[in-house]
C-alpha positions as CSV (number, residue, x, y, z in Angstrom):
1,X,-27.1,0.4,-88.4
2,X,-29.2,-2.8,-89.5
3,X,-29.6,-2.7,-93.3
4,X,-33.1,-4.6,-92.7
5,X,-34.2,-1.7,-90.3
6,X,-36.8,0.9,-91.7
7,X,-35.6,4.6,-91.6
8,X,-38.0,7.3,-91.9
9,X,-36.9,10.7,-92.9
10,X,-38.9,13.3,-90.8
11,X,-38.9,17.2,-90.4
12,X,-38.2,17.7,-86.8
13,X,-39.1,21.6,-85.9
14,X,-37.7,23.0,-82.4
15,X,-41.7,23.2,-81.6
16,X,-44.8,24.1,-83.1
17,X,-47.4,27.2,-82.5
18,X,-50.9,27.6,-83.7
19,X,-51.2,29.8,-86.7
20,X,-53.4,33.0,-87.1
21,X,-57.1,32.1,-86.8
22,X,-56.4,28.3,-85.6
23,X,-56.4,25.4,-87.8
24,X,-53.0,25.7,-88.6
25,X,-49.5,24.8,-86.7
26,X,-46.5,26.4,-87.6
27,X,-42.9,25.4,-86.9
28,X,-41.1,27.6,-84.5
29,X,-37.8,26.9,-85.7
30,X,-36.7,24.9,-88.8
31,X,-34.0,22.1,-88.8
32,X,-32.6,19.8,-91.3
33,X,-34.3,16.7,-92.1
34,X,-33.2,13.9,-89.3
35,X,-33.9,10.4,-89.3
36,X,-35.5,8.0,-86.9
37,X,-35.7,4.0,-87.2
38,X,-39.1,2.8,-87.2
39,X,-38.3,-0.8,-85.7
40,X,-37.6,1.4,-82.4
41,X,-41.2,2.8,-82.1
42,X,-43.1,-0.5,-83.0
43,X,-46.3,1.0,-81.1
44,X,-46.2,4.3,-83.0
45,X,-49.2,3.9,-85.2
46,X,-51.2,2.9,-82.1
47,X,-50.0,5.9,-80.3
48,X,-51.1,7.9,-83.5
49,X,-54.5,6.2,-83.3
50,X,-55.0,7.4,-79.7
51,X,-53.8,10.8,-80.2
52,X,-56.3,13.4,-78.7
53,X,-57.3,16.1,-81.2
54,X,-56.6,19.0,-78.9
55,X,-53.7,21.3,-80.5
56,X,-51.4,21.0,-77.8
57,X,-51.1,17.3,-78.0
58,X,-50.6,17.0,-81.7
59,X,-48.1,19.7,-81.0
60,X,-46.3,17.6,-78.8
61,X,-46.2,14.4,-81.2
62,X,-45.5,16.4,-84.0
63,X,-42.3,18.0,-82.3
64,X,-41.3,13.9,-81.2
65,X,-42.0,12.6,-84.4
66,X,-42.2,15.3,-86.9
67,X,-44.5,16.6,-89.6
68,X,-47.4,14.5,-90.7
69,X,-46.5,15.2,-94.4
70,X,-43.1,16.0,-95.7
71,X,-44.3,18.5,-98.4
72,X,-46.5,21.2,-96.3
73,X,-44.6,23.9,-96.7
74,X,-45.5,27.8,-96.8
75,X,-42.5,29.6,-97.8
76,X,-39.5,28.7,-95.8
77,X,-41.8,27.8,-92.8
78,X,-43.0,24.2,-92.0
79,X,-46.8,24.2,-91.5
80,X,-49.1,21.4,-90.6
81,X,-53.2,21.5,-90.5
82,X,-55.0,20.4,-87.7
83,X,-57.7,19.2,-89.7
84,X,-55.1,16.7,-91.4
85,X,-53.8,15.6,-88.1
86,X,-57.6,15.1,-86.9
87,X,-58.6,13.3,-89.9
88,X,-55.7,10.9,-90.2
89,X,-55.6,9.9,-86.7
90,X,-59.5,9.5,-86.3
91,X,-59.0,7.3,-89.6
92,X,-56.5,4.9,-88.2
93,X,-58.4,4.8,-84.8
94,X,-61.6,3.5,-86.8
95,X,-59.4,1.1,-89.2
96,X,-58.0,-0.7,-85.8
97,X,-61.4,-0.7,-84.2
98,X,-63.0,-2.2,-87.1
99,X,-60.3,-4.7,-87.5
100,X,-60.6,-5.6,-83.9
101,X,-64.0,-6.4,-84.1
102,X,-63.6,-8.5,-87.1
103,X,-60.7,-10.7,-85.8
104,X,-62.8,-11.8,-82.7
105,X,-65.8,-12.2,-84.8
106,X,-68.0,-10.0,-83.1
107,X,-71.5,-8.9,-84.2
108,X,-71.7,-6.8,-81.2
109,X,-68.5,-4.7,-81.8
110,X,-69.3,-4.3,-85.3
111,X,-72.5,-2.7,-85.0
112,X,-71.3,-0.5,-82.1
113,X,-68.6,0.7,-84.7
114,X,-71.2,1.4,-87.2
115,X,-73.5,3.3,-84.6
116,X,-70.7,5.3,-83.4
117,X,-69.3,6.3,-87.2
118,X,-72.8,7.1,-87.9
119,X,-73.5,9.5,-84.8
120,X,-69.9,11.3,-85.8
121,X,-71.0,11.8,-89.5
122,X,-74.4,13.6,-88.6
123,X,-73.0,16.0,-86.0
124,X,-72.2,19.1,-87.3
125,X,-70.3,21.7,-88.2
126,X,-68.9,19.2,-90.8
127,X,-65.4,18.6,-90.5
128,X,-62.5,16.0,-92.6
129,X,-62.8,13.6,-90.0
130,X,-66.7,13.5,-90.2
131,X,-66.3,13.1,-94.0
132,X,-64.2,10.1,-93.1
133,X,-67.0,8.6,-90.8
134,X,-69.4,9.0,-93.5
135,X,-67.2,7.6,-96.2
136,X,-66.4,4.5,-93.8
137,X,-70.5,4.1,-93.1
138,X,-71.3,3.9,-96.9
139,X,-68.3,1.6,-97.4
140,X,-69.8,-0.7,-94.9
141,X,-73.3,-0.9,-96.2
142,X,-74.7,-4.2,-97.5
143,X,-74.0,-7.0,-95.3
144,X,-73.5,-4.8,-92.4
145,X,-76.8,-2.9,-92.6
146,X,-79.1,-6.0,-94.5
147,X,-78.9,-8.4,-91.7
148,X,-76.1,-10.7,-93.0
149,X,-74.3,-13.3,-91.0
150,X,-71.7,-12.7,-88.6
151,X,-69.0,-14.0,-90.8
152,X,-70.2,-12.1,-93.7
153,X,-70.1,-9.0,-91.5
154,X,-66.6,-9.6,-90.3
155,X,-65.2,-10.1,-94.0
156,X,-66.8,-6.8,-95.0
157,X,-65.2,-5.3,-92.2
158,X,-61.8,-6.7,-93.1
159,X,-62.3,-5.6,-96.9
160,X,-63.0,-1.9,-95.8
161,X,-59.7,-2.1,-93.6
162,X,-57.4,-3.6,-96.3
163,X,-58.9,-1.1,-99.0
164,X,-58.5,2.0,-96.4
165,X,-54.7,1.1,-95.7
166,X,-54.3,0.5,-99.4
167,X,-55.1,3.9,-100.3
168,X,-53.3,5.3,-97.6
169,X,-49.8,3.8,-98.8
170,X,-50.6,4.5,-102.6
171,X,-47.8,7.0,-102.9
172,X,-45.1,4.7,-101.4
173,X,-42.7,4.2,-104.1
174,X,-41.0,0.7,-104.2
175,X,-37.4,0.2,-104.3
176,X,-34.9,-2.7,-104.8
177,X,-33.3,-3.4,-101.6
178,X,-29.4,-3.6,-102.1
179,X,-27.2,-6.2,-100.1
180,X,-24.1,-4.7,-98.7
181,X,-21.2,-5.1,-100.9
182,X,-18.3,-7.9,-100.1
183,X,-15.3,-6.0,-98.2
184,X,-13.1,-9.3,-98.9
185,X,-11.0,-9.9,-101.9
186,X,-13.5,-12.4,-103.1
187,X,-16.7,-10.7,-103.8
188,X,-19.9,-12.5,-102.8
189,X,-21.8,-13.5,-106.1
190,X,-24.9,-11.5,-106.7
191,X,-28.0,-12.5,-104.9
192,X,-31.6,-12.5,-106.2
193,X,-33.0,-8.8,-105.9
194,X,-35.5,-8.1,-103.2
195,X,-38.2,-5.3,-103.7
196,X,-39.4,-3.4,-100.6
197,X,-41.3,0.0,-99.5
198,X,-39.8,2.5,-97.5
199,X,-41.9,5.6,-95.7
200,X,-40.5,9.0,-96.5
201,X,-42.8,10.7,-94.0
202,X,-44.6,10.4,-90.7
203,X,-48.2,9.6,-92.4
204,X,-46.7,6.7,-94.8
205,X,-44.7,5.5,-91.6
206,X,-47.8,5.1,-89.3
207,X,-49.7,3.5,-92.2
208,X,-46.8,1.1,-93.3
209,X,-46.5,0.0,-89.5
210,X,-50.0,-0.4,-89.2
211,X,-50.4,-2.6,-92.5
212,X,-47.5,-4.9,-90.9
213,X,-49.5,-5.0,-87.7
214,X,-52.7,-6.3,-89.7
215,X,-50.6,-8.8,-91.7
216,X,-48.0,-10.6,-89.4
217,X,-50.1,-11.5,-86.5
218,X,-48.6,-9.2,-84.1
219,X,-50.8,-7.8,-81.1
220,X,-50.4,-4.5,-79.3
221,X,-51.3,-4.1,-75.7
222,X,-51.4,-1.3,-73.3
223,X,-49.4,-1.8,-70.1
224,X,-51.9,-1.6,-66.8
225,X,-48.8,-0.2,-65.1
226,X,-47.4,2.6,-67.1
227,X,-50.0,2.7,-69.7
228,X,-47.3,2.5,-72.4
229,X,-48.2,0.4,-75.5
230,X,-46.0,-2.7,-76.4
231,X,-46.0,-5.4,-78.9
232,X,-46.7,-9.2,-78.4
233,X,-45.4,-11.5,-81.1
234,X,-46.5,-15.3,-81.0
235,X,-44.8,-17.3,-80.6
236,X,-41.9,-15.6,-79.4
237,X,-44.0,-13.5,-76.8
238,X,-46.3,-15.4,-74.5
239,X,-49.9,-14.2,-75.7
240,X,-50.9,-14.0,-72.1
241,X,-48.4,-11.4,-71.3
242,X,-50.0,-8.2,-69.7
243,X,-47.2,-5.8,-68.6
244,X,-44.6,-4.4,-71.0
245,X,-41.7,-5.2,-68.5
246,X,-40.8,-7.4,-65.6
247,X,-40.4,-3.8,-64.0
248,X,-43.9,-2.9,-64.3
249,X,-45.2,-6.4,-63.2
250,X,-43.1,-6.0,-60.2
251,X,-44.4,-2.5,-59.7
252,X,-48.0,-3.8,-60.1
253,X,-47.3,-6.7,-57.6
254,X,-46.1,-4.6,-54.8
255,X,-48.9,-1.9,-55.4
256,X,-51.5,-5.0,-55.0
257,X,-49.7,-6.0,-51.9
258,X,-49.6,-2.9,-50.4
259,X,-53.2,-2.5,-51.0
260,X,-54.2,-5.6,-49.3
261,X,-52.0,-4.7,-46.1
262,X,-53.8,-1.3,-45.8
263,X,-57.2,-3.3,-45.8
264,X,-56.0,-5.7,-43.3
């Protein structure tokens, strides 16, 4: 395995059931911790942000990618709260919407995001994700609400996004990356140390991936054919790319041709 790949340790149960009274997901069977390589799922954070709040959707995602937090246990049984999942997915969705509005310098998108957050915060009964909405509305006060210029509003949104992501990664411990030792008779001289961060649970993994997305210029798009998310990395990939693969591009072309033939 490539030493530069980010490995994430997750708890993968055989499945999940809702606990008594709702609000909890309980693992149906325990399995030892397993590893998955984050780089093999480059749009996991986007899938996480778009995850519906329904228990069945959360159960399916948790079965595939593991528990949200590594330390949520009740005795010997792994558990996860629906409130935690709904709060974290909502928080990331808001962060990505604010970021999109800021990078395209759109006053309209920023105002729409603020209005939607205020609407969510005001409806009852109060849920953890609504607390997130109220918190973000409060953080975006100032330039966003006092009529500052578009550029000022966008910078305000960028600062809010940066603060939120930093807070979510605050428990990730740094480590020194180790170079692979030489197997030959002539050892490689010591190299400069590199410090890095490695997520150890799903929560850290998706926020770490989101942080990298925000800082390296990667674009994430949804394929109009298969609806899967894919990444576009300028200048390696054309920024005009619409489909995730040639297969989907060809399928969309054939579908378009059949539609034309049926109309003629």
